[in-house]
N, C-alpha and C positions, 0 to 999 in steps of 0.2 A: 720554497716551491717554485720551480722554473715556470717561465711564462707559458710554455707549451702545456703544462699541467693545468694552469688556470684557464687557458683557452679551451682545453678539453672539458673542464668542469662547467664553464660558462660560455658555450659556443656562440650565443647570440649577443653577448655583451660588447660594448665599444672597447676600443683599446684603453681609454682612460679608466673605464670601470674595471677592466681586467687587471691593469697595473695597480689600481688602488686595492683590489682584492688581494693581489700578490703581496703588497706591502703588509696588509693586515695579517695575512696567513703566515707571513714569515715569522711572526712572533711565536708561532706554534711549530712550524716545520721549517728547518733550515737546509735540508738536503734535497732529495729527489721528490717524487710524487708521494712518498711515504717514508717514514723513518727519519732518524737523526743523523747528522754528519758529525764526526768527532774532530774534523779538521777545523781549526779556528778560521773564521771568515769575517771579512768586512765588505760592505757593499757601497757602491757609488752610483749616483744617477748621472745621466748625461746622454749625449747624442750617440746613436748606435749605427750611424751611416757616414760614409765619406771619409776624407783624409783625417778629420779630427778624431773620428772613432778609431781609425787604424792606429793613429799615433797614441791615443789613450791606451789602447790594448798593448801596444809595444812597451810603453812606459810602465804599465801595471805589471807586465811580465817581469821586468827587471826588478821592480819593487818586491814581487813575490820571491824571487831568488834571494834577495838581500834579507828578507824577513821570513824565510821558510820556518815552519810549514804553513804560515798564514796564507790564506787564499782570498783573492779579491774578485768580486762578481759585479759586473756592470748591470744596473737596472735601466733599461732603455726608457727614454721619455720623449714626448713629441718635441720636434725642433722649433715649432712655433711658440713664441714666448708666452702668449696668452694661454695656450693649451697646457704648457708646462706649469705655469703658475697655478692654473685651476687644479691640476693633478696634485701638486705639492700641497695645496690647501686641503684637499681631500685626505691625503695621507696624514698630514700633521694634525689636522683637527681630530682624526681618529687615533692619535697618539701612536701611530705605527712606528716601530723601532727601526725600520729600514726604509729607504737607504740610510746608511750611517753618514755618508758624505753627500751633500747636495750641491749641485752646480746651480748657482743663482745668477740671475740678471743683476747687474750692479745696482739697480734702483729698488731691489726687493729687500735689501739688508735690514733697513729700519723697520719695515712692516713685520718681518719674521722675528726680529729681535724683540720688538715690543709685544708681540703675541706670545713670547716664551717658547718659540718653536726651534730656535737654534741656540747653541751654547756660546757663552762669553769665552772667547779664545785666549784672553789674557791669563786665564787660570793655568794654561799650559806653558806660559813663558813665551819664548820666541821673540824675535826682534822685528820692529817696524822699520828698521834702518834699511836704506837703499830703495824702498818703495817711494814712488812719487807721492807727495802729500795728498794730492787730490784722490788718488786711488785708496789711500788709507782712510780719508774722510768719508768716502762712499761705502767703505766696509765697516764703519763704526756707527754706534748709537749711544747717546748719552755718555760720551767720553770713553767708551769701552769698545774693543775690537771684536766683532762677531763673525768675520769672514777673512779669508786670505785672498788678496787679489791674484787672479790667475792669468788673465790677459786683458788688454785694454783696447777699446776702440776710441776714436776721437774724430770729430768733424774737422775736415780740412778743405783747402781750396785747390782745385785742379785748374791749371791754366795752359793755354796753347802757346808753346814756345815759338811757333812759326808766326804768330800774330803780334807778339810783343817781346821786348828785350828782357823784361823782368816782371815778377809778380807784383801787383799793387800792394802797398802797405796800408792804405786807407780805403774806406768805402767810397770816398769822393773820387779817388783815382780809379778805382774799379769801375764805377759808374761811367766815368768819362771814357775809359778805354773800351768798355763794353759797348757803349753807344756808338763810338766811332767804328768799331768792327761791324756793327749792324748796318750803319749808314753807308759804309764802303762796300757792302755786299759780301763780305768775307764769310759771314755766318747769319742765319736768320734770328738767332737768339744771342743776347749778350751773356746772361748768367742764368743758370738753372739750379733750383733747389727743391727740396721736398715740401710741398705746400698743401697736401691733402689733409683732411681733418683726422689726424692720428698722431701718435707719439712723435713721429719724425718732425712734424711742424713745431712742436715744443722745443725740440733740440736745435732746430734752425733759429728760432726766436731767441733762445738763450744765448746763442753766439752773437747775434746782433745786440741783444740786451747788454751782455758783458762788454762788447765793443764800445758801447756808449756809456759805460760806467754804472749800469744798473744791475739789479738782482731780482729774482722772484720773491725770495725771503731774505731778510737781512741777517746779519751775524747773530742776532738775538731771536731769530725765528719769527720776526714780525713780517707781515705781508708788505712787500715793497714794489709789487708789480705795477702799481699805478703811479709811480714816480715820474718826474719830468724826463729822466733818462730813458725810462721805459717807453714813454710816449714818443720820444725822438727815435728810438730804435724801431718801433713798429711803424712809425711814419716813414722811415727810410725804406722798410720792406714794401709798404704800399706804394710809395712813390716809384720804386723800381718797376712795379707792375704797371702803374699808370703811364710811365714814360716808355714802356715796352722794352726796357733793359732786361727785365724778366718777363717771359711770356705768361699770360693769364692761364695758360694750360697747366702751369705748375700747381694750381689749386686743386688738381685731381691726381697729382703725381706723387709716387713714393720713390724709394731708392732706385729701383730698376728702370722706371720710365726716365728718370733723370740721367742715369748712366747711359741708356741707349741713345738719348738725344746728343749727349756729349761725345760718345763713342762713334756716332755716325757723322761727326763733324758739323753738327748744327749749332754748337755753342762755343763761345770764347772762354767761358768759365763754368765751373761746376762746384757746388758744395756737396761732398759725399764722404763716406767712411773709407778707411784704408783698403777694404776688400776690392775696391774698384781698380786699384793701381795695376794689379797683375793683368786683369782683363783688358784694360786699355792698352797694354803693351803687346797684346797678341796680334801680330801682323795679319793673321788669317782672318780675324773677326773685327778688328778695330781699324777704322779709317784714319785714326789719329795716332797710331802706333809710332813711337819715336819722336812725337811732337807734343809731349805732355810733361809739364812740370807740376810739382806739389809744393804748397806753401801753407803757412798758417792763414786762417781766416783774417781779413783785414781788421784794422782798428777804426773806431769812429771818434767823434769829439768827446773827450772826457773819459775814455776807457782804454782798453788794451786788446790786442789781438788774442783771441781765445777760441777753443773748440769745445764742444760739449763732450763730456766723458761718457763713454759706454764701456761695454765689456762684461766679463764674468768673474765671479768669485767662487770660492769653495767654503762651505759652512758645514758645521757638525749638527746633525739632528739631535735636538735636546732629549729625545726619547731613546737614543741609541743605547744599546746594552754594552757597547764597547767603545766609549768615547776616546780612550787612549789610542786604540788601534786606528780609529777614524782620523784622529789628528795626525798620526804618523803618516798616513797616506796623503792627507791634504798637504802636509809639510813637504813631503817628497815631491808631489806634483808641482808645487810652487817653488821648488828649489831652483836656483839660477841655471843649473845644467838642463833641467827639463824645460824651463822657459826658453832657453837658447835653442833647444831642439824644436820647440813649438814654433818659434819665429822662423827657423830654417824650413821646416816641413810644411807648415800651414800658413805662414806669413803673418801671424798675429803679433801685434806689438806687445813686448814685455812690459810689465809695470815696475820693473826694477831699473833704476836710472843707469847703473854702471854697465848693464848689458849693451847699451848703445855704443860702448867703447870696445866691444868684443868684435874682432875682425870677422869671425864666422857669422855673427848676427848682422853685421854691417852689409855683408854680401847678400843677405836674404831679405832685407827691408824693401828693396826696390826703389829707395830714395836715399838721398844724402842722410847719413845717420845723425848729423848735427841738426839738420832740419827736422827729422823725425823726433829727436829729443826735445827740440824747441816746441814743436807742436804739442807733444804729450805734456811737457812741463807747464804749458799754458792752459791745459784742459780744465774745464769747470764742471764739477759734479752738479747734477740736478738736485733739487731740494732733498735733503736726507730726512724723511719723515715717514711714519707708518702709513700715512694716508696719501702717499704720492700718487697712486693711480687715480684717486678721485680728484686730487688737485689738478693733475694733468688733464683730466676730462673737462673740467671747468675751463681751463685755459684754452684747450683746443676749440671749444665752441666759439669763444669770443675772438680769438686770433683769426680764425677762418672767416668769421662774420666781418671783421674789419678789412681783411685783405680782399674779400669779395664785394666790398662796398656797401654792406648792410649796416655797418656801424662806423662811427668815427673813432680814430685811435684812442683819444682820451676817454670817451664814453665807454668804449669796449673794455678798456683796461680797468676803469672804475668798476664796471659790472663784474669783471673777473675777480678783482681784488675783494669785492664785497662777498662774492660766493666763496672764495677761499677763506676769508676771515670767518664766515659762518661755519664752514667745514671744520676749521681748527678749533673753534669754540665748542662745537658739538662733540668733538673728539677729545676735548680736554687738553689740547696741544698748543693753544695760543701762547706764543712766546717761549715754547719749550723745545722746538726742533733744532 
């Protein structure tokens, strides 16, 4: 049942309700507003606007030619992650058989796998080779693969090439260079990052945490966010604000406020995702075009340079009536050729390591491919657990309280750790993630 049919039947319903109705109705009708279609079909959810949608339609058209008479239909979903997640929960709780292929945020895999909503992909065979280990880790649950990495995001450091000769390798060097740039009047801000109370704050904290040798959960799934390394990492973040290396304004900033500050020439350094690099190079809109370098986030004492892993995966609806068709589509879209095209057209980083040696991909990355590969190789996934959303919510509260001076680093992290331990105990997940 096309979206137009559902809209006609439910004119007052929200988009999410219409799409949920569409998925449920598809179990009964697969063609137009009435009647059955004899053409085999597979459905995929994803963005329906912009360059990403145009590329997806083009790649699907080629897939249809190679797999005729199979037809692929895109089920549009909201681009906002929270809205898309809510819609998926509605669909999958209702055991809707479509969409067959689901585009997932990289942190949803464990939640959906533990709920029985997506299929174990190891049943189809296929190789994990050539994918970055962190991308496979984020696509797995309990030692099994439940999604195919599609593209990756990773936190990285943007730096002003006109203000320094090279990117700093440590936070101590970054703080020193940033403070000097502010004192000399070159910029009002030394470093800007995402500090509002939302998921972005957790991703920034994870990068500092890894840099100082810490983790949110250890290798056995035990809570480790109150370790000495974690206290040092969060203390570093708060000290940067107290010393005015990082402006207190970041406590209300997300990605775009951070980008605008850096793009307007107000900061010596910025932590952000890869999407910003193209926008910063636009001489029409960017005051720093031609004067920006990209590097891994710095290291701290006892740790290593790392960026938080983001991105999207493709999973198969456990209620799909056509899992083999669905897997064929997911496999096609995550084939190296399609990933290389995605890098060229959309600028999204591929999760396959060898593609960083592809000259065509190299030209589209916007940065030295060796640097890009090093950044992605050092990426750290967020905790792979079915209760990640709740875990992140607990962390956000206490991280923000510490950075805004309401709690001390050690006390705030102890409170966060206590809340996370209680969450894992309630969920039966203590020591199992």
